C-alpha positions in Angstrom: 0.0 0.0 0.0 2.8 2.4 0.9 4.6 1.5 -2.3 1.4 2.2 -4.4 1.1 5.6 -2.7 4.7 6.4 -3.5 4.2 5.3 -7.1 1.1 7.5 -7.4 2.9 10.5 -5.9 5.8 10.1 -8.3 3.3 9.9 -11.3 1.5 13.0 -10.1 4.7 14.9 -9.7 5.9 13.8 -13.2 2.6 14.8 -14.8 2.6 18.2 -13.1 6.2 18.9 -14.2 5.5 17.8 -17.7 2.4 20.0 -17.9 4.2 23.2 -16.9 5.5 24.0 -20.4 2.0 23.4 -21.7 0.5 25.7 -19.1 3.1 28.3 -19.8 2.5 28.0 -23.5 -1.0 29.4 -23.0 0.4 32.8 -22.1 1.5 35.4 -24.6 2.8 39.0 -24.4 1.8 42.0 -26.4 4.4 44.0 -28.4 3.9 47.0 -26.1 5.8 47.5 -22.9 6.0 50.1 -20.2 9.4 50.8 -18.6 11.1 52.9 -15.9 14.8 53.8 -15.9 17.4 55.3 -13.7 21.1 56.2 -14.0 23.3 59.2 -14.5 24.0 62.1 -16.8 27.1 64.2 -17.7 27.2 67.5 -19.5 29.9 68.4 -22.2 30.3 71.8 -23.6 32.2 75.1 -23.3 33.0 74.6 -19.6 33.8 70.9 -20.2 35.6 70.7 -23.5 37.8 67.7 -22.6 34.8 65.4 -21.8 35.5 65.1 -18.1 33.2 63.1 -15.9 33.6 65.1 -12.7 29.9 66.3 -12.3 27.6 63.3 -12.9 24.0 63.8 -11.8 21.1 61.4 -11.2 18.8 60.6 -14.1 15.3 59.1 -14.2 12.7 58.4 -16.9 9.7 56.4 -18.1 9.0 55.1 -21.5 6.5 53.3 -23.7 8.1 50.9 -26.3 6.5 49.0 -29.1 8.2 46.2 -30.9 7.6 46.5 -34.6 9.2 43.1 -35.3 12.1 41.1 -33.9 14.7 43.6 -35.0 13.1 47.1 -34.7 11.3 48.8 -31.9 10.1 52.4 -31.3 10.2 54.1 -28.0 8.7 57.3 -26.5 10.6 58.7 -23.5 10.1 61.3 -20.8 12.9 62.0 -18.4 14.5 64.4 -15.9 18.0 65.1 -14.8 20.4 67.9 -13.7 23.6 69.0 -15.4 26.3 71.4 -14.4 30.1 72.1 -14.4 32.6 74.4 -12.9 35.8 75.9 -14.4 37.7 74.9 -11.2 37.7 71.3 -12.6 39.6 72.4 -15.8 43.3 72.0 -16.1 43.9 74.9 -18.5 45.0 78.0 -16.7 42.8 80.3 -18.8 39.7 78.2 -18.1 40.5 78.1 -14.4 40.9 81.9 -14.3 37.7 82.4 -16.3 36.0 80.9 -13.2 32.5 80.4 -14.6 30.1 77.7 -13.4 26.4 76.7 -13.9 23.7 74.2 -13.1 20.5 73.4 -14.9 17.5 71.1 -14.7 16.7 69.1 -17.9 13.2 68.0 -18.8 13.3 65.9 -21.9 10.8 64.2 -24.2 12.1 62.1 -27.1 11.2 59.4 -29.7 13.8 56.7 -30.4 14.2 53.8 -32.8 16.1 50.7 -31.7 17.8 48.3 -34.1 18.5 44.9 -32.6 21.6 42.9 -33.7 19.7 39.7 -33.0 16.0 38.9 -33.0 14.4 39.8 -29.6 11.0 38.8 -28.4 9.8 38.9 -24.8 8.9 35.4 -23.7 10.8 33.6 -26.3 13.8 31.7 -24.8 15.5 31.6 -28.2 15.4 35.3 -28.7 15.9 36.7 -25.2 19.1 38.8 -25.6 20.4 41.3 -28.0 22.7 44.3 -28.3 21.2 47.2 -30.2 21.8 50.6 -31.6 19.4 53.5 -30.9 18.8 56.9 -32.5 16.1 59.5 -32.3 14.9 63.1 -31.9 13.5 65.0 -29.0 13.2 68.3 -27.2 14.3 69.5 -23.8 13.9 72.4 -21.5 16.9 73.9 -19.7 17.5 77.0 -17.6 21.1 77.6 -16.5 21.7 79.3 -13.1 24.5 79.9 -10.7 25.1 81.0 -7.1 26.6 84.4 -6.2 26.9 85.7 -2.6 24.6 82.9 -1.4 21.8 83.7 -3.9 20.7 81.7 -6.9 20.5 83.6 -10.2 19.0 82.5 -13.5 21.6 83.5 -16.1 19.6 83.9 -19.3 17.6 86.9 -18.1 20.8 88.6 -16.9 22.1 88.6 -20.5 25.7 87.6 -19.5 26.6 87.1 -23.2 25.4 90.6 -24.0 22.1 89.4 -25.6 20.1 92.1 -23.8 22.2 94.8 -25.5 20.9 95.9 -28.9 24.1 95.3 -30.9 24.3 91.7 -29.5 20.7 90.8 -29.7 21.5 88.0 -32.1 22.9 86.1 -29.1 19.5 85.7 -27.5 18.6 82.0 -26.9 15.5 80.0 -26.0 15.1 77.7 -23.0 13.9 74.9 -25.3 16.1 73.1 -27.8 16.1 70.0 -29.9 18.2 66.9 -29.0 19.2 63.8 -30.9 19.8 60.7 -28.8 22.4 58.4 -30.3 23.8 55.3 -28.5 24.1 51.6 -27.8 22.5 49.2 -25.4 21.6 45.6 -24.6 18.3 44.0 -23.8 17.6 40.8 -21.9 14.3 39.0 -21.2 14.4 38.0 -17.5 11.2 36.2 -16.8 7.5 36.4 -17.5 6.9 39.8 -19.2 9.9 41.4 -17.5 12.9 42.8 -19.5 16.1 44.6 -18.4 17.8 47.1 -20.7 21.2 48.9 -20.3 21.8 51.9 -22.5 24.3 54.6 -23.0 23.2 57.4 -25.3 24.7 60.9 -26.0 22.3 63.8 -26.6 23.6 66.0 -29.4 21.8 69.3 -29.2 21.0 72.4 -31.3 22.1 74.9 -28.6 25.4 76.2 -27.4 23.8 77.9 -24.3 23.1 75.0 -21.9 25.9 76.5 -19.8 25.1 80.1 -20.7 28.6 80.3 -22.3 29.1 80.5 -26.1 30.9 83.4 -27.7 33.0 86.4 -26.5 32.9 88.9 -23.7 31.1 92.2 -24.5 32.7 94.4 -21.9 31.6 95.4 -18.4 30.5 98.8 -19.8 27.5 97.1 -21.3 26.2 96.2 -17.8 26.0 99.7 -16.2 22.4 99.2 -15.2 22.8 95.5 -14.4 25.3 95.0 -11.5 24.5 91.3 -11.0 24.9 90.7 -14.7 28.2 92.6 -14.6 29.5 90.4 -11.8 28.4 87.1 -13.4 29.4 87.7 -17.0 33.0 87.8 -15.9 33.9 86.1 -12.6 37.7 86.1 -13.2 38.3 88.9 -10.7 37.2 86.5 -7.9 40.2 84.3 -8.4 42.6 86.6 -10.3 43.4 89.1 -7.6 40.9 91.6 -9.0 42.2 91.5 -12.6 39.7 90.8 -15.3 39.6 88.6 -18.4 36.4 90.2 -19.6 37.7 92.5 -22.3 35.2 93.1 -25.2 35.9 90.6 -28.0 38.0 88.2 -25.9 37.0 84.6 -26.0 34.4 83.5 -23.4 33.2 80.3 -24.9 33.6 78.3 -28.1 31.1 78.7 -30.9 32.6 75.8 -33.0 30.4 73.1 -31.4 27.1 72.7 -29.7 26.6 71.6 -26.1 25.6 68.0 -25.3 24.9 65.6 -22.5 25.3 61.8 -22.1 23.0 59.5 -20.3 23.8 56.0 -18.9 20.8 54.1 -17.7 19.4 50.8 -16.5 15.7 50.2 -17.1 13.1 47.6 -16.3 10.1 47.1 -18.6 6.9 45.1 -18.4 5.0 43.6 -21.3 1.3 43.0 -20.9 -0.1 39.5 -21.0 -2.3 38.9 -24.0 -5.0 36.3 -24.4 -4.6 36.3 -28.2 -2.7 33.4 -29.7 -0.2 33.9 -32.5 -1.7 33.2 -35.9 -0.4 30.0 -37.6 -0.7 31.5 -41.0 1.5 34.6 -40.5 4.9 35.4 -39.1 3.8 37.0 -35.9 6.7 38.3 -34.0 4.4 40.6 -32.0 3.3 37.7 -29.8 5.4 34.8 -28.7 4.8 32.0 -26.2 6.6 32.2 -22.9 
């Protein structure tokens, strides 16, 4: 009797184990997934021309991704980060003496395309990992500011590049600019409808004013009615024993290239379960069995 019970128990266990793949095969996942991401960002531009990584800031975002097929996906992203830099981190004596610094919040919205090296389908053990390339277009809001005598000042309204003076009005800039994410990443299906993605993407931009530094000094005489602007357009006297770099026409920034920022992130995304089975008469990469 004991032996019969043991035999029945073994049979039940074997049947249960054997049926697991069949039970799993009844679940499918849609081509749409929601994700959240976190990581870090770094600014590059007139104050960080040598691509230093001395001022990383936290980055966070959320996205909606749709797999078009096994090799192409489209993604809409919203994200937030801070950027900033300080001339004290530069090794060049001129830049150190320039003594400028800034910080800015970045609110970004972008659309990206992803091109997988290998076929990737959530829930398919044969297509669960791939490196990929990504590129896209977006827009972001920024507003550079600095601190002076314990107070925070937004730099754009102060016209530190002379843009509030009539003869330099062409230097005016907007707080909104376009960006072009370009990078690489890897995707991995973990379990169920859960995927993990690691991505590094540089944001090329259409502005040279993320740091409020771009062209040349316009001279302190242009700030007679703007004492705070006069102090912040040329901060070299603070570290140069009162001597000033800010002679009209002298280099303040570099107009040869636009500013940019890089983002490194890890994200977790979730595909929804679908009750729709793949059609046998079409190559349906949108839905695969788990």
